[in-house]
Every structure is written in structure tokens, then in C-alpha cells.
MIFI-884473 format. One record per residue: x, y, z of N, C-alpha, C in turn; residue in one letter. Coordinates in steps of 0.001 Angstrom, whole numbers. Example, Ala and Ser with C-alpha at 12.3 -4.5 7.8 and 13.67 -1.06 7.14 Angstrom:
<gugus>
+---------+---------+---------+---------+---------+---------+---------+---------+---------+-----+
:     n.u :     n.v :     n.w :    ca.u :    ca.v :    ca.w :     c.u :     c.v :     c.w : res :
+---------+---------+---------+---------+---------+---------+---------+---------+---------+-----+
:   13190 :   -5690 :    7800 :   12300 :   -4500 :    7800 :   13200 :   -3300 :    7800 :   A :
:   12850 :   -2250 :    7080 :   13670 :   -1060 :    7140 :   12900 :      30 :    7870 :   S :
+---------+---------+---------+---------+---------+---------+---------+---------+---------+-----+
</gugus>
This chain:
<gugus>
+---------+---------+---------+---------+---------+---------+---------+---------+---------+-----+
:     n.u :     n.v :     n.w :    ca.u :    ca.v :    ca.w :     c.u :     c.v :     c.w : res :
+---------+---------+---------+---------+---------+---------+---------+---------+---------+-----+
:  -36227 :   39624 :   -1982 :  -34813 :   39873 :   -2082 :  -34267 :   39034 :   -3226 :   M :
:  -33317 :   39619 :   -3927 :  -32716 :   38892 :   -5039 :  -31247 :   39278 :   -5140 :   I :
:  -30431 :   38295 :   -5421 :  -29023 :   38555 :   -5666 :  -28858 :   38736 :   -7164 :   Q :
:  -28135 :   39765 :   -7577 :  -27924 :   39960 :   -9009 :  -27306 :   38706 :   -9600 :   R :
:  -27896 :   38269 :  -10692 :  -27486 :   37028 :  -11367 :  -27583 :   35834 :  -10433 :   S :
:  -28478 :   35898 :   -9468 :  -28604 :   34822 :   -8494 :  -30041 :   34474 :   -8213 :   G :
:  -30235 :   33906 :   -7048 :  -31548 :   33407 :   -6676 :  -32392 :   34466 :   -5975 :   E :
:  -33694 :   34253 :   -6051 :  -34643 :   35139 :   -5400 :  -35136 :   34469 :   -4120 :   V :
:  -35413 :   35279 :   -3109 :  -36015 :   34813 :   -1860 :  -37318 :   35581 :   -1694 :   V :
:  -38406 :   34845 :   -1529 :  -39723 :   35475 :   -1376 :  -40335 :   34988 :     -67 :   I :
:  -40852 :   35909 :     695 :  -41583 :   35576 :    1921 :  -42903 :   36335 :    1897 :   R :
:  -43971 :   35643 :    2136 :  -45281 :   36278 :    2252 :  -45446 :   36680 :    3708 :   L :
:  -45562 :   37980 :    3954 :  -45587 :   38508 :    5316 :  -46956 :   39071 :    5669 :   L :
:  -47268 :   39000 :    6949 :  -48517 :   39597 :    7415 :  -48434 :   41111 :    7426 :   E :
:  -47220 :   41648 :    7626 :  -47034 :   43097 :    7634 :  -45608 :   43403 :    7183 :   N :
:  -45332 :   44658 :    6936 :  -44000 :   45068 :    6506 :  -43348 :   45981 :    7543 :   V :
:  -43518 :   45628 :    8792 :  -42882 :   46377 :    9859 :  -41446 :   45890 :   10025 :   Q :
:  -40589 :   46775 :   10529 :  -39181 :   46422 :   10688 :  -38986 :   45205 :   11576 :   Q :
:  -39792 :   45049 :   12620 :  -39623 :   43899 :   13516 :  -39940 :   42583 :   12805 :   K :
:  -40715 :   42640 :   11730 :  -41021 :   41453 :   10945 :  -39933 :   41188 :    9906 :   T :
:  -39436 :   42249 :    9309 :  -38486 :   42119 :    8208 :  -37046 :   41896 :    8676 :   I :
:  -36638 :   42522 :    9758 :  -35252 :   42416 :   10227 :  -34760 :   40974 :   10384 :   D :
:  -35519 :   40076 :   11036 :  -35021 :   38699 :   11166 :  -34834 :   38002 :    9814 :   P :
:  -35672 :   38329 :    8849 :  -35559 :   37728 :    7522 :  -34304 :   38240 :    6827 :   I :
:  -34046 :   39538 :    6941 :  -32831 :   40105 :    6360 :  -31603 :   39441 :    6969 :   I :
:  -31567 :   39326 :    8286 :  -30411 :   38743 :    8968 :  -30224 :   37266 :    8623 :   K :
:  -31319 :   36549 :    8400 :  -31230 :   35129 :    8066 :  -30882 :   34891 :    6598 :   A :
:  -31105 :   35898 :    5756 :  -30955 :   35716 :    4318 :  -29706 :   36366 :    3747 :   T :
:  -29325 :   37520 :    4272 :  -28223 :   38292 :    3697 :  -27011 :   38233 :    4611 :   I :
:  -25883 :   37837 :    4057 :  -24649 :   37713 :    4843 :  -24151 :   39093 :    5266 :   A :
:  -23648 :   39211 :    6498 :  -23059 :   40483 :    6941 :  -21942 :   40906 :    5978 :   P :
:  -21863 :   42203 :    5746 :  -20857 :   42733 :    4829 :  -21334 :   42851 :    3393 :   G :
:  -22505 :   42297 :    3104 :  -23057 :   42360 :    1755 :  -23514 :   43783 :    1446 :   T :
:  -23271 :   44224 :     216 :  -23783 :   45519 :    -234 :  -25219 :   45307 :    -693 :   L :
:  -26147 :   46054 :     -98 :  -27565 :   45923 :    -398 :  -28046 :   47211 :   -1050 :   V :
:  -28673 :   47083 :   -2213 :  -29264 :   48227 :   -2902 :  -30769 :   48191 :   -2690 :   N :
:  -31337 :   49329 :   -2300 :  -32784 :   49433 :   -2118 :  -33267 :   50763 :   -2675 :   T :
:  -34592 :   50919 :   -2694 :  -35135 :   52242 :   -2968 :  -35097 :   53016 :   -1657 :   D :
:  -35751 :   54160 :   -1619 :  -35647 :   55020 :    -430 :  -36633 :   54653 :     669 :   E :
:  -37179 :   53468 :     630 :  -38158 :   53044 :    1623 :  -37617 :   53170 :    3044 :   S :
:  -38429 :   53682 :    3932 :  -38054 :   53856 :    5341 :  -37798 :   52503 :    6002 :   V :
:  -38448 :   51468 :    5526 :  -38321 :   50151 :    6132 :  -36889 :   49623 :    6031 :   I :
:  -36114 :   50119 :    5087 :  -34740 :   49660 :    4887 :  -33722 :   50451 :    5699 :   D :
:  -34144 :   51421 :    6471 :  -33234 :   52266 :    7243 :  -32279 :   51490 :    8151 :   A :
:  -32699 :   50407 :    8822 :  -31760 :   49681 :    9686 :  -30545 :   49115 :    8944 :   P :
:  -30646 :   48948 :    7636 :  -29499 :   48464 :    6877 :  -28322 :   49420 :    6998 :   L :
:  -28618 :   50703 :    7056 :  -27564 :   51709 :    7129 :  -26787 :   51634 :    8441 :   E :
:  -27462 :   51263 :    9512 :  -26811 :   51208 :   10819 :  -26329 :   49797 :   11153 :   A :
:  -26601 :   48838 :   10288 :  -26299 :   47445 :   10597 :  -24987 :   46952 :   10031 :   G :
:  -24975 :   45683 :    9754 :  -23777 :   44985 :    9294 :  -23662 :   44932 :    7776 :   D :
:  -24377 :   45791 :    7071 :  -24436 :   45713 :    5617 :  -23992 :   47026 :    4993 :   Y :
:  -23423 :   46925 :    3792 :  -23268 :   48119 :    2985 :  -24637 :   48444 :    2422 :   G :
:  -24994 :   49698 :    2313 :  -26341 :   50043 :    1870 :  -26295 :   51259 :     967 :   H :
:  -26824 :   51096 :    -239 :  -26948 :   52212 :   -1182 :  -28382 :   52263 :   -1649 :   K :
:  -28848 :   53480 :   -1913 :  -30240 :   53644 :   -2325 :  -30335 :   54446 :   -3617 :   T :
:  -31448 :   54239 :   -4293 :  -31862 :   55109 :   -5384 :  -33161 :   55753 :   -4939 :   V :
:  -33360 :   56980 :   -5333 :  -34532 :   57735 :   -4876 :  -35547 :   57840 :   -6013 :   C :
:  -36448 :   56875 :   -6078 :  -37456 :   56860 :   -7133 :  -38334 :   58098 :   -7119 :   H :
:  -38643 :   58616 :   -5925 :  -39522 :   59776 :   -5845 :  -38884 :   61021 :   -6466 :   S :
:  -37554 :   61017 :   -6584 :  -36852 :   62133 :   -7230 :  -36508 :   61813 :   -8685 :   A :
:  -37054 :   60712 :   -9203 :  -36804 :   60332 :  -10586 :  -35491 :   59590 :  -10792 :   G :
:  -34855 :   59150 :   -9726 :  -33593 :   58421 :   -9852 :  -33885 :   56919 :   -9830 :   E :
:  -33434 :   56231 :  -10875 :  -33652 :   54791 :  -10951 :  -32344 :   54018 :  -11041 :   Y :
:  -31300 :   54646 :  -11534 :  -29967 :   54039 :  -11598 :  -28929 :   55114 :  -11345 :   V :
:  -27763 :   54674 :  -10852 :  -26693 :   55636 :  -10605 :  -25348 :   54920 :  -10772 :   R :
:  -24468 :   55546 :  -11526 :  -23095 :   55059 :  -11650 :  -22237 :   55901 :  -10715 :   A :
:  -21576 :   55259 :   -9774 :  -20796 :   55998 :   -8782 :  -19299 :   55936 :   -9004 :   E :
:  -18845 :   54903 :   -9715 :  -17403 :   54711 :   -9795 :  -16789 :   55126 :  -11127 :   D :
:  -17587 :   55705 :  -12031 :  -17054 :   56234 :  -13270 :  -16732 :   55203 :  -14332 :   G :
:  -17103 :   53939 :  -14133 :  -16789 :   52919 :  -15134 :  -17843 :   52826 :  -16239 :   D :
:  -18885 :   53652 :  -16185 :  -19908 :   53666 :  -17223 :  -21056 :   52700 :  -16986 :   G :
:  -20954 :   51876 :  -15962 :  -22034 :   50954 :  -15636 :  -22851 :   51537 :  -14485 :   F :
:  -24163 :   51397 :  -14589 :  -25034 :   51886 :  -13524 :  -25098 :   50824 :  -12433 :   C :
:  -24298 :   51012 :  -11405 :  -24131 :   49977 :  -10388 :  -25171 :   50025 :   -9285 :   A :
:  -25755 :   51180 :   -9027 :  -26737 :   51282 :   -7947 :  -28126 :   51330 :   -8584 :   V :
:  -28881 :   50249 :   -8371 :  -30255 :   50175 :   -8875 :  -30968 :   49017 :   -8202 :   H :
:  -32275 :   48981 :   -8360 :  -33068 :   47856 :   -7868 :  -33814 :   47206 :   -9036 :   V :
:  -33263 :   47350 :  -10233 :  -33921 :   46865 :  -11441 :  -34043 :   45344 :  -11485 :   N :
:  -33137 :   44628 :  -10833 :  -33210 :   43168 :  -10847 :  -34494 :   42709 :  -10169 :   T :
:  -34776 :   43260 :   -9001 :  -36001 :   42881 :   -8280 :  -37231 :   43425 :   -8989 :   M :
:  -37164 :   44640 :   -9483 :  -38301 :   45224 :  -10201 :  -38628 :   44388 :  -11435 :   A :
:  -37603 :   43921 :  -12130 :  -37815 :   43072 :  -13303 :  -38463 :   41745 :  -12937 :   G :
:  -38040 :   41171 :  -11822 :  -38639 :   39921 :  -11365 :  -40138 :   40102 :  -11152 :   F :
:  -40529 :   41156 :  -10414 :  -41957 :   41370 :  -10134 :  -42730 :   41732 :  -11392 :   W :
:  -42106 :   42436 :  -12320 :  -42772 :   42782 :  -13568 :  -43146 :   41518 :  -14344 :   S :
:  -42225 :   40563 :  -14395 :  -42518 :   39304 :  -15083 :  -43605 :   38515 :  -14361 :   L :
:  -43608 :   38544 :  -13046 :  -44622 :   37813 :  -12291 :  -46000 :   38418 :  -12510 :   R :
:  -46086 :   39744 :  -12514 :  -47386 :   40404 :  -12738 :  -47939 :   40041 :  -14111 :   R :
:  -47082 :   40043 :  -15129 :  -47573 :   39708 :  -16465 :  -47989 :   38237 :  -16530 :   S :
:  -47363 :   37381 :  -15708 :  -47762 :   35978 :  -15653 :  -49107 :   35779 :  -14991 :   G :
:  -49472 :   36669 :  -14087 :  -50757 :   36566 :  -13390 :  -51891 :   37275 :  -14119 :   L :
:  -51555 :   38211 :  -14987 :  -52575 :   39023 :  -15649 :  -53662 :   38191 :  -16326 :   R :
:  -53326 :   37101 :  -17056 :  -54405 :   36332 :  -17702 :  -55389 :   35707 :  -16702 :   P :
:  -54961 :   35526 :  -15460 :  -55823 :   34924 :  -14446 :  -56716 :   35959 :  -13762 :   H :
:  -56505 :   37231 :  -14063 :  -57283 :   38335 :  -13487 :  -57267 :   38303 :  -11958 :   R :
:  -56082 :   38079 :  -11430 :  -55919 :   38057 :   -9983 :  -55968 :   36642 :   -9426 :   G :
:  -55540 :   36507 :   -8194 :  -55560 :   35204 :   -7534 :  -56131 :   35372 :   -6132 :   I :
:  -56639 :   34282 :   -5597 :  -57202 :   34352 :   -4249 :  -56068 :   34430 :   -3228 :   S :
:  -56369 :   34999 :   -2087 :  -55384 :   35119 :   -1010 :  -54876 :   33747 :    -575 :   Q :
:  -55748 :   32765 :    -547 :  -55336 :   31443 :     -76 :  -54388 :   30743 :   -1040 :   E :
:  -54453 :   31081 :   -2327 :  -53565 :   30443 :   -3308 :  -52304 :   31253 :   -3591 :   K :
:  -52221 :   32452 :   -3042 :  -51061 :   33313 :   -3288 :  -49733 :   32632 :   -2928 :   R :
:  -49622 :   31933 :   -1771 :  -48348 :   31268 :   -1463 :  -47939 :   30241 :   -2515 :   P :
:  -48913 :   29550 :   -3112 :  -48597 :   28570 :   -4155 :  -48041 :   29246 :   -5402 :   L :
:  -48664 :   30338 :   -5817 :  -48182 :   31067 :   -6973 :  -46778 :   31619 :   -6724 :   Y :
:  -46585 :   32241 :   -5557 :  -45270 :   32808 :   -5254 :  -44209 :   31722 :   -5173 :   L :
:  -44549 :   30569 :   -4593 :  -43618 :   29447 :   -4539 :  -43253 :   28953 :   -5932 :   G :
:  -44244 :   28894 :   -6808 :  -43990 :   28471 :   -8184 :  -43074 :   29456 :   -8897 :   F :
:  -43356 :   30763 :   -8749 :  -42516 :   31775 :   -9393 :  -41091 :   31736 :   -8857 :   F :
:  -40957 :   31553 :   -7558 :  -39630 :   31453 :   -6950 :  -38887 :   30252 :   -7521 :   K :
:  -39553 :   29116 :   -7572 :  -38929 :   27912 :   -8106 :  -38491 :   28123 :   -9555 :   F :
:  -39383 :   28651 :  -10378 :  -39061 :   28824 :  -11801 :  -37891 :   29779 :  -12002 :   M :
:  -37850 :   30860 :  -11238 :  -36733 :   31792 :  -11368 :  -35433 :   31122 :  -10952 :   H :
:  -35427 :   30490 :   -9799 :  -34202 :   29895 :   -9282 :  -33770 :   28686 :  -10094 :   N :
:  -34724 :   27892 :  -10585 :  -34387 :   26706 :  -11368 :  -33819 :   27081 :  -12728 :   A :
:  -34281 :   28171 :  -13307 :  -33771 :   28542 :  -14631 :  -32292 :   28878 :  -14568 :   R :
:  -31811 :   29206 :  -13398 :  -30392 :   29470 :  -13223 :  -29572 :   28186 :  -13226 :   R :
:  -30249 :   27056 :  -13179 :  -29532 :   25788 :  -13068 :  -29567 :   24978 :  -14359 :   R :
:  -30083 :   25556 :  -15415 :  -30040 :   24925 :  -16733 :  -30697 :   23563 :  -16810 :   G :
:  -29942 :   22569 :  -17262 :  -30487 :   21241 :  -17543 :  -30955 :   20496 :  -16303 :   K :
:  -30605 :   20956 :  -15146 :  -31011 :   20289 :  -13910 :  -32453 :   20610 :  -13532 :   A :
:  -33172 :   21343 :  -14380 :  -34541 :   21751 :  -14054 :  -35430 :   20556 :  -13729 :   L :
:  -35408 :   19513 :  -14539 :  -36293 :   18378 :  -14299 :  -35982 :   17727 :  -12959 :   L :
:  -34719 :   17545 :  -12644 :  -34347 :   16977 :  -11354 :  -34796 :   17845 :  -10199 :   G :
:  -34630 :   19152 :  -10340 :  -35071 :   20075 :   -9297 :  -36577 :   20041 :   -9132 :   N :
:  -37287 :   19961 :  -10223 :  -38746 :   19916 :  -10168 :  -39214 :   18644 :   -9466 :   L :
:  -38651 :   17511 :   -9831 :  -39023 :   16253 :   -9192 :  -38671 :   16255 :   -7718 :   L :
:  -37519 :   16792 :   -7396 :  -37089 :   16872 :   -5987 :  -38061 :   17720 :   -5171 :   E :
:  -38502 :   18833 :   -5744 :  -39436 :   19718 :   -5053 :  -40794 :   19056 :   -4877 :   T :
:  -41269 :   18389 :   -5907 :  -42588 :   17746 :   -5849 :  -42588 :   16568 :   -4885 :   I :
:  -41533 :   15792 :   -4880 :  -41493 :   14574 :   -4075 :  -41057 :   14804 :   -2635 :   L :
:  -40586 :   16015 :   -2339 :  -40105 :   16301 :    -976 :  -41239 :   16481 :      -3 :   A :
+---------+---------+---------+---------+---------+---------+---------+---------+---------+-----+
</gugus>
């Protein structure tokens, strides 16, 4: 999950069933928040829950949609897709990673993404994370 122009939240899950994901959504996303997703069935509870929910249908070739006529494509999941695209290219030189080290890599990527939003405080954040 990622907030546009904000921080990313990554959880390594054993499965992607709704009973596993729902508690994470509720703990991470404030009620009333507008959530954009693709057409994944796993996101269906968002529509019936406490969240605004809009989707793009990748299988139909839809990747962005402007709904309010202001010329900006407001409904998309490009922020999260861009995050994963950068992470994949960062892992490519390593030709994959072991399952046991995956949490370390994901934690590092999460830290780097979120810390870059804080500018000059990066060194302090890094030391705080290492020494905690």
C-alpha cells in the first residue's frame, strides 16, 4: 500500500486471502479514505466497507481514468506499480534473492522510499533504524 506522495507500507504475507489482508487494511488505512486498486477480487470488501473505492480494469486495457474533467488522470495505481518497478530493477543485478532474505530486502526498500521523503533527515533516520 502506498499513499500518493507519501509513505509505502509493505507486509510479507503467507497468503493473499481476504481474512489475511483485511486486518492490515483496517490497521493501515483510515476510514473514509479513497482507495484506488486494480480489479482484483481481493479488494472487493473495500466497496462494502468504510472506504471510498475506485478501480481501473487492467484486463480491459484501462490503466488511468479522469473522472472529474479537470484533465488529470485521478484514478490509477501507477504510484504502487512504479514503486515495484524500481524495486525489481534494484534486484535484477542480484538475479533473485533467497526467501529467507526477502524480508530484509523489502525492509530496506521500504526504508529507502520512506526516508527519501524526509530529505536531509535521512542520516538520522538511518541511524535510528539501525540502533533501534
